mmCIF file of the N, C-alpha and C atoms, coordinates in Angstrom:
data_MODEL
# 
_entry.id   MODEL 
# 
loop_
_atom_site.group_PDB 
_atom_site.id 
_atom_site.type_symbol 
_atom_site.label_atom_id 
_atom_site.label_alt_id 
_atom_site.label_comp_id 
_atom_site.label_asym_id 
_atom_site.label_entity_id 
_atom_site.label_seq_id 
_atom_site.pdbx_PDB_ins_code 
_atom_site.Cartn_x 
_atom_site.Cartn_y 
_atom_site.Cartn_z 
_atom_site.occupancy 
_atom_site.B_iso_or_equiv 
_atom_site.pdbx_formal_charge 
_atom_site.auth_seq_id 
_atom_site.auth_comp_id 
_atom_site.auth_asym_id 
_atom_site.auth_atom_id 
_atom_site.pdbx_PDB_model_num 
ATOM 1   N N  . MET A 1 1  ? 20.191  -15.090 -4.772  1.00 0.00 ? 1  MET A N  1 
ATOM 2   C CA . MET A 1 1  ? 21.582  -15.083 -5.579  1.00 0.00 ? 1  MET A CA 1 
ATOM 3   C C  . MET A 1 1  ? 22.516  -15.052 -4.505  1.00 0.00 ? 1  MET A C  1 
ATOM 4   N N  . THR A 1 2  ? 23.666  -15.427 -4.819  1.00 0.00 ? 2  THR A N  1 
ATOM 5   C CA . THR A 1 2  ? 24.765  -15.678 -3.789  1.00 0.00 ? 2  THR A CA 1 
ATOM 6   C C  . THR A 1 2  ? 25.824  -14.964 -4.468  1.00 0.00 ? 2  THR A C  1 
ATOM 7   N N  . LEU A 1 3  ? 26.383  -13.902 -3.199  1.00 0.00 ? 3  LEU A N  1 
ATOM 8   C CA . LEU A 1 3  ? 27.883  -13.530 -3.708  1.00 0.00 ? 3  LEU A CA 1 
ATOM 9   C C  . LEU A 1 3  ? 29.248  -14.123 -3.626  1.00 0.00 ? 3  LEU A C  1 
ATOM 10  N N  . ARG A 1 4  ? 29.650  -14.153 -4.584  1.00 0.00 ? 4  ARG A N  1 
ATOM 11  C CA . ARG A 1 4  ? 30.772  -15.211 -3.808  1.00 0.00 ? 4  ARG A CA 1 
ATOM 12  C C  . ARG A 1 4  ? 32.327  -14.719 -4.560  1.00 0.00 ? 4  ARG A C  1 
ATOM 13  N N  . ILE A 1 5  ? 33.540  -14.013 -3.788  1.00 0.00 ? 5  ILE A N  1 
ATOM 14  C CA . ILE A 1 5  ? 34.460  -13.797 -3.861  1.00 0.00 ? 5  ILE A CA 1 
ATOM 15  C C  . ILE A 1 5  ? 35.636  -14.643 -4.280  1.00 0.00 ? 5  ILE A C  1 
ATOM 16  N N  . MET A 1 6  ? 36.207  -14.502 -5.474  1.00 0.00 ? 6  MET A N  1 
ATOM 17  C CA . MET A 1 6  ? 37.055  -15.556 -5.849  1.00 0.00 ? 6  MET A CA 1 
ATOM 18  C C  . MET A 1 6  ? 38.641  -14.715 -6.088  1.00 0.00 ? 6  MET A C  1 
ATOM 19  N N  . THR A 1 7  ? 39.474  -15.750 -6.399  1.00 0.00 ? 7  THR A N  1 
ATOM 20  C CA . THR A 1 7  ? 40.852  -14.999 -6.884  1.00 0.00 ? 7  THR A CA 1 
ATOM 21  C C  . THR A 1 7  ? 40.934  -15.544 -7.909  1.00 0.00 ? 7  THR A C  1 
ATOM 22  N N  . ASP A 1 8  ? 42.151  -14.971 -8.662  1.00 0.00 ? 8  ASP A N  1 
ATOM 23  C CA . ASP A 1 8  ? 41.664  -15.393 -10.144 1.00 0.00 ? 8  ASP A CA 1 
ATOM 24  C C  . ASP A 1 8  ? 43.264  -15.781 -10.071 1.00 0.00 ? 8  ASP A C  1 
ATOM 25  N N  . ALA A 1 9  ? 43.809  -16.556 -11.499 1.00 0.00 ? 9  ALA A N  1 
ATOM 26  C CA . ALA A 1 9  ? 45.655  -17.132 -11.454 1.00 0.00 ? 9  ALA A CA 1 
ATOM 27  C C  . ALA A 1 9  ? 46.236  -16.312 -10.878 1.00 0.00 ? 9  ALA A C  1 
ATOM 28  N N  . ASN A 1 10 ? 46.506  -14.665 -11.262 1.00 0.00 ? 10 ASN A N  1 
ATOM 29  C CA . ASN A 1 10 ? 47.358  -13.864 -10.956 1.00 0.00 ? 10 ASN A CA 1 
ATOM 30  C C  . ASN A 1 10 ? 47.277  -13.310 -9.005  1.00 0.00 ? 10 ASN A C  1 
ATOM 31  N N  . GLY A 1 11 ? 46.432  -14.034 -8.666  1.00 0.00 ? 11 GLY A N  1 
ATOM 32  C CA . GLY A 1 11 ? 46.317  -13.523 -7.193  1.00 0.00 ? 11 GLY A CA 1 
ATOM 33  C C  . GLY A 1 11 ? 45.302  -12.358 -7.379  1.00 0.00 ? 11 GLY A C  1 
ATOM 34  N N  . ARG A 1 12 ? 44.198  -11.942 -7.969  1.00 0.00 ? 12 ARG A N  1 
ATOM 35  C CA . ARG A 1 12 ? 43.251  -10.372 -7.807  1.00 0.00 ? 12 ARG A CA 1 
ATOM 36  C C  . ARG A 1 12 ? 41.940  -11.215 -7.990  1.00 0.00 ? 12 ARG A C  1 
ATOM 37  N N  . ARG A 1 13 ? 41.195  -10.654 -6.718  1.00 0.00 ? 13 ARG A N  1 
ATOM 38  C CA . ARG A 1 13 ? 40.080  -10.446 -6.065  1.00 0.00 ? 13 ARG A CA 1 
ATOM 39  C C  . ARG A 1 13 ? 38.637  -9.909  -7.077  1.00 0.00 ? 13 ARG A C  1 
ATOM 40  N N  . TYR A 1 14 ? 37.775  -10.869 -7.155  1.00 0.00 ? 14 TYR A N  1 
ATOM 41  C CA . TYR A 1 14 ? 37.029  -10.340 -7.825  1.00 0.00 ? 14 TYR A CA 1 
ATOM 42  C C  . TYR A 1 14 ? 35.471  -10.886 -7.750  1.00 0.00 ? 14 TYR A C  1 
ATOM 43  N N  . GLU A 1 15 ? 34.754  -10.011 -7.351  1.00 0.00 ? 15 GLU A N  1 
ATOM 44  C CA . GLU A 1 15 ? 33.100  -11.093 -6.925  1.00 0.00 ? 15 GLU A CA 1 
ATOM 45  C C  . GLU A 1 15 ? 32.164  -11.217 -8.190  1.00 0.00 ? 15 GLU A C  1 
ATOM 46  N N  . THR A 1 16 ? 31.808  -12.313 -7.522  1.00 0.00 ? 16 THR A N  1 
ATOM 47  C CA . THR A 1 16 ? 30.443  -12.573 -8.753  1.00 0.00 ? 16 THR A CA 1 
ATOM 48  C C  . THR A 1 16 ? 29.620  -13.215 -7.942  1.00 0.00 ? 16 THR A C  1 
ATOM 49  N N  . TYR A 1 17 ? 28.393  -13.778 -8.827  1.00 0.00 ? 17 TYR A N  1 
ATOM 50  C CA . TYR A 1 17 ? 27.409  -14.233 -8.159  1.00 0.00 ? 17 TYR A CA 1 
ATOM 51  C C  . TYR A 1 17 ? 26.650  -15.144 -8.504  1.00 0.00 ? 17 TYR A C  1 
ATOM 52  N N  . ASP A 1 18 ? 26.320  -16.015 -7.892  1.00 0.00 ? 18 ASP A N  1 
ATOM 53  C CA . ASP A 1 18 ? 25.563  -17.678 -8.510  1.00 0.00 ? 18 ASP A CA 1 
ATOM 54  C C  . ASP A 1 18 ? 24.405  -16.995 -8.553  1.00 0.00 ? 18 ASP A C  1 
ATOM 55  N N  . HIS A 1 19 ? 23.569  -17.600 -9.164  1.00 0.00 ? 19 HIS A N  1 
ATOM 56  C CA . HIS A 1 19 ? 22.324  -17.554 -9.847  1.00 0.00 ? 19 HIS A CA 1 
ATOM 57  C C  . HIS A 1 19 ? 21.513  -19.068 -9.208  1.00 0.00 ? 19 HIS A C  1 
ATOM 58  N N  . PRO A 1 20 ? 20.759  -19.190 -8.764  1.00 0.00 ? 20 PRO A N  1 
ATOM 59  C CA . PRO A 1 20 ? 20.056  -20.579 -9.112  1.00 0.00 ? 20 PRO A CA 1 
ATOM 60  C C  . PRO A 1 20 ? 19.625  -21.291 -10.138 1.00 0.00 ? 20 PRO A C  1 
ATOM 61  N N  . ILE A 1 21 ? 19.496  -22.297 -9.960  1.00 0.00 ? 21 ILE A N  1 
ATOM 62  C CA . ILE A 1 21 ? 19.485  -23.663 -11.929 1.00 0.00 ? 21 ILE A CA 1 
ATOM 63  C C  . ILE A 1 21 ? 17.365  -22.644 -12.222 1.00 0.00 ? 21 ILE A C  1 
ATOM 64  N N  . LYS A 1 22 ? 17.006  -22.130 -12.587 1.00 0.00 ? 22 LYS A N  1 
ATOM 65  C CA . LYS A 1 22 ? 15.554  -22.059 -13.018 1.00 0.00 ? 22 LYS A CA 1 
ATOM 66  C C  . LYS A 1 22 ? 15.660  -23.654 -13.598 1.00 0.00 ? 22 LYS A C  1 
ATOM 67  N N  . ARG A 1 23 ? 13.897  -24.505 -12.698 1.00 0.00 ? 23 ARG A N  1 
ATOM 68  C CA . ARG A 1 23 ? 13.927  -25.948 -13.442 1.00 0.00 ? 23 ARG A CA 1 
ATOM 69  C C  . ARG A 1 23 ? 12.194  -25.599 -14.476 1.00 0.00 ? 23 ARG A C  1 
ATOM 70  N N  . GLY A 1 24 ? 12.526  -26.115 -15.663 1.00 0.00 ? 24 GLY A N  1 
ATOM 71  C CA . GLY A 1 24 ? 11.250  -25.650 -15.771 1.00 0.00 ? 24 GLY A CA 1 
ATOM 72  C C  . GLY A 1 24 ? 9.969   -26.567 -15.684 1.00 0.00 ? 24 GLY A C  1 
ATOM 73  N N  . TRP A 1 25 ? 8.991   -25.631 -15.719 1.00 0.00 ? 25 TRP A N  1 
ATOM 74  C CA . TRP A 1 25 ? 6.981   -26.195 -15.217 1.00 0.00 ? 25 TRP A CA 1 
ATOM 75  C C  . TRP A 1 25 ? 7.243   -27.108 -15.227 1.00 0.00 ? 25 TRP A C  1 
ATOM 76  N N  . ILE A 1 26 ? 6.611   -28.061 -13.714 1.00 0.00 ? 26 ILE A N  1 
ATOM 77  C CA . ILE A 1 26 ? 6.358   -29.419 -14.424 1.00 0.00 ? 26 ILE A CA 1 
ATOM 78  C C  . ILE A 1 26 ? 4.653   -29.401 -14.117 1.00 0.00 ? 26 ILE A C  1 
ATOM 79  N N  . GLY A 1 27 ? 3.716   -29.713 -15.202 1.00 0.00 ? 27 GLY A N  1 
ATOM 80  C CA . GLY A 1 27 ? 2.369   -29.666 -15.083 1.00 0.00 ? 27 GLY A CA 1 
ATOM 81  C C  . GLY A 1 27 ? 1.769   -31.005 -14.316 1.00 0.00 ? 27 GLY A C  1 
ATOM 82  N N  . LEU A 1 28 ? 0.469   -30.706 -14.813 1.00 0.00 ? 28 LEU A N  1 
ATOM 83  C CA . LEU A 1 28 ? -0.125  -32.369 -13.793 1.00 0.00 ? 28 LEU A CA 1 
ATOM 84  C C  . LEU A 1 28 ? -0.176  -33.439 -15.297 1.00 0.00 ? 28 LEU A C  1 
ATOM 85  N N  . THR A 1 29 ? -0.740  -34.664 -15.024 1.00 0.00 ? 29 THR A N  1 
ATOM 86  C CA . THR A 1 29 ? -0.697  -35.280 -15.769 1.00 0.00 ? 29 THR A CA 1 
ATOM 87  C C  . THR A 1 29 ? -2.430  -35.588 -15.960 1.00 0.00 ? 29 THR A C  1 
ATOM 88  N N  . ASN A 1 30 ? -3.045  -35.751 -17.073 1.00 0.00 ? 30 ASN A N  1 
ATOM 89  C CA . ASN A 1 30 ? -4.159  -36.390 -17.366 1.00 0.00 ? 30 ASN A CA 1 
ATOM 90  C C  . ASN A 1 30 ? -4.903  -37.632 -15.841 1.00 0.00 ? 30 ASN A C  1 
ATOM 91  N N  . GLU A 1 31 ? -3.672  -37.993 -15.791 1.00 0.00 ? 31 GLU A N  1 
ATOM 92  C CA . GLU A 1 31 ? -4.326  -38.767 -14.114 1.00 0.00 ? 31 GLU A CA 1 
ATOM 93  C C  . GLU A 1 31 ? -4.504  -38.361 -12.949 1.00 0.00 ? 31 GLU A C  1 
ATOM 94  N N  . GLU A 1 32 ? -3.378  -37.448 -12.905 1.00 0.00 ? 32 GLU A N  1 
ATOM 95  C CA . GLU A 1 32 ? -3.367  -36.691 -11.701 1.00 0.00 ? 32 GLU A CA 1 
ATOM 96  C C  . GLU A 1 32 ? -4.649  -35.718 -11.706 1.00 0.00 ? 32 GLU A C  1 
ATOM 97  N N  . VAL A 1 33 ? -5.621  -34.925 -12.521 1.00 0.00 ? 33 VAL A N  1 
ATOM 98  C CA . VAL A 1 33 ? -6.416  -33.783 -12.633 1.00 0.00 ? 33 VAL A CA 1 
ATOM 99  C C  . VAL A 1 33 ? -7.409  -34.920 -12.471 1.00 0.00 ? 33 VAL A C  1 
ATOM 100 N N  . GLN A 1 34 ? -7.694  -36.121 -13.230 1.00 0.00 ? 34 GLN A N  1 
ATOM 101 C CA . GLN A 1 34 ? -8.712  -36.982 -12.842 1.00 0.00 ? 34 GLN A CA 1 
ATOM 102 C C  . GLN A 1 34 ? -9.286  -37.404 -11.272 1.00 0.00 ? 34 GLN A C  1 
ATOM 103 N N  . THR A 1 35 ? -7.948  -37.554 -10.879 1.00 0.00 ? 35 THR A N  1 
ATOM 104 C CA . THR A 1 35 ? -7.433  -38.149 -9.641  1.00 0.00 ? 35 THR A CA 1 
ATOM 105 C C  . THR A 1 35 ? -7.586  -37.407 -8.723  1.00 0.00 ? 35 THR A C  1 
ATOM 106 N N  . ILE A 1 36 ? -7.882  -35.512 -8.936  1.00 0.00 ? 36 ILE A N  1 
ATOM 107 C CA . ILE A 1 36 ? -7.713  -34.438 -8.061  1.00 0.00 ? 36 ILE A CA 1 
ATOM 108 C C  . ILE A 1 36 ? -8.989  -33.905 -7.946  1.00 0.00 ? 36 ILE A C  1 
ATOM 109 N N  . TRP A 1 37 ? -9.326  -34.370 -9.142  1.00 0.00 ? 37 TRP A N  1 
ATOM 110 C CA . TRP A 1 37 ? -11.046 -34.155 -9.692  1.00 0.00 ? 37 TRP A CA 1 
ATOM 111 C C  . TRP A 1 37 ? -12.068 -34.875 -9.095  1.00 0.00 ? 37 TRP A C  1 
ATOM 112 N N  . LYS A 1 38 ? -11.771 -36.071 -8.828  1.00 0.00 ? 38 LYS A N  1 
ATOM 113 C CA . LYS A 1 38 ? -12.672 -37.456 -7.892  1.00 0.00 ? 38 LYS A CA 1 
ATOM 114 C C  . LYS A 1 38 ? -12.418 -37.031 -6.523  1.00 0.00 ? 38 LYS A C  1 
ATOM 115 N N  . ASN A 1 39 ? -10.976 -36.971 -6.492  1.00 0.00 ? 39 ASN A N  1 
ATOM 116 C CA . ASN A 1 39 ? -11.166 -36.433 -4.918  1.00 0.00 ? 39 ASN A CA 1 
ATOM 117 C C  . ASN A 1 39 ? -11.722 -35.174 -4.417  1.00 0.00 ? 39 ASN A C  1 
ATOM 118 N N  . SER A 1 40 ? -11.668 -34.028 -4.644  1.00 0.00 ? 40 SER A N  1 
ATOM 119 C CA . SER A 1 40 ? -11.986 -33.314 -4.265  1.00 0.00 ? 40 SER A CA 1 
ATOM 120 C C  . SER A 1 40 ? -13.616 -32.513 -4.631  1.00 0.00 ? 40 SER A C  1 
ATOM 121 N N  . ILE A 1 41 ? -14.089 -33.172 -5.798  1.00 0.00 ? 41 ILE A N  1 
ATOM 122 C CA . ILE A 1 41 ? -15.582 -32.669 -5.901  1.00 0.00 ? 41 ILE A CA 1 
ATOM 123 C C  . ILE A 1 41 ? -16.380 -33.543 -5.788  1.00 0.00 ? 41 ILE A C  1 
ATOM 124 N N  . GLY A 1 42 ? -15.836 -34.944 -5.855  1.00 0.00 ? 42 GLY A N  1 
ATOM 125 C CA . GLY A 1 42 ? -16.594 -36.439 -5.233  1.00 0.00 ? 42 GLY A CA 1 
ATOM 126 C C  . GLY A 1 42 ? -18.137 -36.666 -6.283  1.00 0.00 ? 42 GLY A C  1 
ATOM 127 N N  . TRP A 1 43 ? -18.194 -35.958 -7.097  1.00 0.00 ? 43 TRP A N  1 
ATOM 128 C CA . TRP A 1 43 ? -19.498 -36.328 -8.036  1.00 0.00 ? 43 TRP A CA 1 
ATOM 129 C C  . TRP A 1 43 ? -20.800 -36.180 -7.906  1.00 0.00 ? 43 TRP A C  1 
ATOM 130 N N  . GLY A 1 44 ? -20.621 -34.277 -7.156  1.00 0.00 ? 44 GLY A N  1 
ATOM 131 C CA . GLY A 1 44 ? -21.230 -33.826 -7.139  1.00 0.00 ? 44 GLY A CA 1 
ATOM 132 C C  . GLY A 1 44 ? -21.787 -33.408 -5.694  1.00 0.00 ? 44 GLY A C  1 
ATOM 133 N N  . ASP A 1 45 ? -21.057 -34.531 -4.899  1.00 0.00 ? 45 ASP A N  1 
ATOM 134 C CA . ASP A 1 45 ? -21.455 -34.017 -3.300  1.00 0.00 ? 45 ASP A CA 1 
ATOM 135 C C  . ASP A 1 45 ? -21.461 -32.917 -2.632  1.00 0.00 ? 45 ASP A C  1 
ATOM 136 N N  . PRO A 1 46 ? -22.452 -32.020 -2.478  1.00 0.00 ? 46 PRO A N  1 
ATOM 137 C CA . PRO A 1 46 ? -22.457 -30.980 -1.880  1.00 0.00 ? 46 PRO A CA 1 
ATOM 138 C C  . PRO A 1 46 ? -21.371 -30.330 -0.783  1.00 0.00 ? 46 PRO A C  1 
ATOM 139 N N  . SER A 1 47 ? -21.184 -31.299 -0.422  1.00 0.00 ? 47 SER A N  1 
ATOM 140 C CA . SER A 1 47 ? -20.140 -31.494 1.091   1.00 0.00 ? 47 SER A CA 1 
ATOM 141 C C  . SER A 1 47 ? -18.789 -30.417 0.397   1.00 0.00 ? 47 SER A C  1 
ATOM 142 N N  . HIS A 1 48 ? -18.660 -31.120 -0.553  1.00 0.00 ? 48 HIS A N  1 
ATOM 143 C CA . HIS A 1 48 ? -17.049 -30.340 -2.224  1.00 0.00 ? 48 HIS A CA 1 
ATOM 144 C C  . HIS A 1 48 ? -17.188 -29.225 -2.571  1.00 0.00 ? 48 HIS A C  1 
ATOM 145 N N  . ASP A 1 49 ? -16.313 -27.851 -2.600  1.00 0.00 ? 49 ASP A N  1 
ATOM 146 C CA . ASP A 1 49 ? -17.177 -27.373 -3.506  1.00 0.00 ? 49 ASP A CA 1 
ATOM 147 C C  . ASP A 1 49 ? -15.633 -26.483 -4.452  1.00 0.00 ? 49 ASP A C  1 
ATOM 148 N N  . GLU A 1 50 ? -15.722 -25.900 -4.483  1.00 0.00 ? 50 GLU A N  1 
ATOM 149 C CA . GLU A 1 50 ? -14.566 -25.609 -5.885  1.00 0.00 ? 50 GLU A CA 1 
ATOM 150 C C  . GLU A 1 50 ? -13.325 -24.834 -5.155  1.00 0.00 ? 50 GLU A C  1 
ATOM 151 N N  . GLU A 1 51 ? -13.465 -24.303 -4.143  1.00 0.00 ? 51 GLU A N  1 
ATOM 152 C CA . GLU A 1 51 ? -12.002 -24.534 -3.149  1.00 0.00 ? 51 GLU A CA 1 
ATOM 153 C C  . GLU A 1 51 ? -11.400 -25.181 -3.081  1.00 0.00 ? 51 GLU A C  1 
ATOM 154 N N  . ASN A 1 52 ? -11.799 -26.200 -2.570  1.00 0.00 ? 52 ASN A N  1 
ATOM 155 C CA . ASN A 1 52 ? -11.097 -27.835 -2.403  1.00 0.00 ? 52 ASN A CA 1 
ATOM 156 C C  . ASN A 1 52 ? -10.612 -28.151 -3.349  1.00 0.00 ? 52 ASN A C  1 
ATOM 157 N N  . LEU A 1 53 ? -10.845 -28.093 -4.755  1.00 0.00 ? 53 LEU A N  1 
ATOM 158 C CA . LEU A 1 53 ? -10.746 -28.883 -5.640  1.00 0.00 ? 53 LEU A CA 1 
ATOM 159 C C  . LEU A 1 53 ? -9.270  -26.785 -6.164  1.00 0.00 ? 53 LEU A C  1 
ATOM 160 N N  . VAL A 1 54 ? -9.349  -25.953 -6.274  1.00 0.00 ? 54 VAL A N  1 
ATOM 161 C CA . VAL A 1 54 ? -7.981  -25.213 -6.300  1.00 0.00 ? 54 VAL A CA 1 
ATOM 162 C C  . VAL A 1 54 ? -7.096  -25.305 -4.732  1.00 0.00 ? 54 VAL A C  1 
ATOM 163 N N  . ARG A 1 55 ? -7.818  -25.758 -3.946  1.00 0.00 ? 55 ARG A N  1 
ATOM 164 C CA . ARG A 1 55 ? -6.518  -26.018 -3.192  1.00 0.00 ? 55 ARG A CA 1 
ATOM 165 C C  . ARG A 1 55 ? -5.568  -27.323 -3.110  1.00 0.00 ? 55 ARG A C  1 
ATOM 166 N N  . ALA A 1 56 ? -6.129  -28.450 -4.015  1.00 0.00 ? 56 ALA A N  1 
ATOM 167 C CA . ALA A 1 56 ? -6.020  -29.384 -4.188  1.00 0.00 ? 56 ALA A CA 1 
ATOM 168 C C  . ALA A 1 56 ? -5.212  -29.508 -5.604  1.00 0.00 ? 56 ALA A C  1 
ATOM 169 N N  . ILE A 1 57 ? -5.420  -28.847 -6.317  1.00 0.00 ? 57 ILE A N  1 
ATOM 170 C CA . ILE A 1 57 ? -4.851  -28.637 -7.561  1.00 0.00 ? 57 ILE A CA 1 
ATOM 171 C C  . ILE A 1 57 ? -3.260  -27.984 -7.066  1.00 0.00 ? 57 ILE A C  1 
ATOM 172 N N  . GLU A 1 58 ? -3.006  -26.615 -6.137  1.00 0.00 ? 58 GLU A N  1 
ATOM 173 C CA . GLU A 1 58 ? -2.382  -26.169 -5.738  1.00 0.00 ? 58 GLU A CA 1 
ATOM 174 C C  . GLU A 1 58 ? -1.067  -26.535 -5.193  1.00 0.00 ? 58 GLU A C  1 
ATOM 175 N N  . SER A 1 59 ? -1.525  -28.047 -3.967  1.00 0.00 ? 59 SER A N  1 
ATOM 176 C CA . SER A 1 59 ? -0.499  -28.674 -3.418  1.00 0.00 ? 59 SER A CA 1 
ATOM 177 C C  . SER A 1 59 ? 0.126   -29.686 -3.710  1.00 0.00 ? 59 SER A C  1 
ATOM 178 N N  . LYS A 1 60 ? -0.988  -30.215 -5.387  1.00 0.00 ? 60 LYS A N  1 
ATOM 179 C CA . LYS A 1 60 ? -0.454  -31.073 -5.865  1.00 0.00 ? 60 LYS A CA 1 
ATOM 180 C C  . LYS A 1 60 ? 0.596   -30.446 -7.125  1.00 0.00 ? 60 LYS A C  1 
ATOM 181 N N  . LEU A 1 61 ? 0.814   -29.110 -7.053  1.00 0.00 ? 61 LEU A N  1 
ATOM 182 C CA . LEU A 1 61 ? 1.586   -28.603 -7.697  1.00 0.00 ? 61 LEU A CA 1 
ATOM 183 C C  . LEU A 1 61 ? 2.740   -28.495 -7.403  1.00 0.00 ? 61 LEU A C  1 
ATOM 184 N N  . LYS A 1 62 ? 3.194   -27.591 -6.075  1.00 0.00 ? 62 LYS A N  1 
ATOM 185 C CA . LYS A 1 62 ? 3.563   -27.239 -5.602  1.00 0.00 ? 62 LYS A CA 1 
ATOM 186 C C  . LYS A 1 62 ? 4.807   -28.705 -4.929  1.00 0.00 ? 62 LYS A C  1 
ATOM 187 N N  . GLU A 1 63 ? 4.080   -29.605 -4.489  1.00 0.00 ? 63 GLU A N  1 
ATOM 188 C CA . GLU A 1 63 ? 4.704   -30.776 -4.241  1.00 0.00 ? 63 GLU A CA 1 
ATOM 189 C C  . GLU A 1 63 ? 5.316   -31.285 -5.611  1.00 0.00 ? 63 GLU A C  1 
ATOM 190 N N  . LYS A 1 64 ? 5.233   -31.059 -7.199  1.00 0.00 ? 64 LYS A N  1 
ATOM 191 C CA . LYS A 1 64 ? 5.971   -31.601 -8.220  1.00 0.00 ? 64 LYS A CA 1 
ATOM 192 C C  . LYS A 1 64 ? 6.937   -30.507 -8.558  1.00 0.00 ? 64 LYS A C  1 
ATOM 193 N N  . ASN A 1 65 ? 7.157   -29.039 -8.243  1.00 0.00 ? 65 ASN A N  1 
ATOM 194 C CA . ASN A 1 65 ? 7.652   -28.013 -8.482  1.00 0.00 ? 65 ASN A CA 1 
ATOM 195 C C  . ASN A 1 65 ? 8.961   -27.330 -8.272  1.00 0.00 ? 65 ASN A C  1 
ATOM 196 N N  . THR A 1 66 ? 8.582   -28.069 -6.325  1.00 0.00 ? 66 THR A N  1 
ATOM 197 C CA . THR A 1 66 ? 9.875   -27.658 -5.645  1.00 0.00 ? 66 THR A CA 1 
ATOM 198 C C  . THR A 1 66 ? 11.086  -28.664 -4.652  1.00 0.00 ? 66 THR A C  1 
# 
């Protein structure tokens, strides 16, 4: 939020606040979910675990929503 000091047509000053525009949530497509699943879980490869999947989902959602 940003404070702005404005002046009206009569020269009177007043304060106003700008609010950041809120965007709607952007989720993952089915294709993105499948790609993340395949890349993170590796179809049963024991070197992959749930934390890798969670981190991959988190990363993709941050990318799409920032």
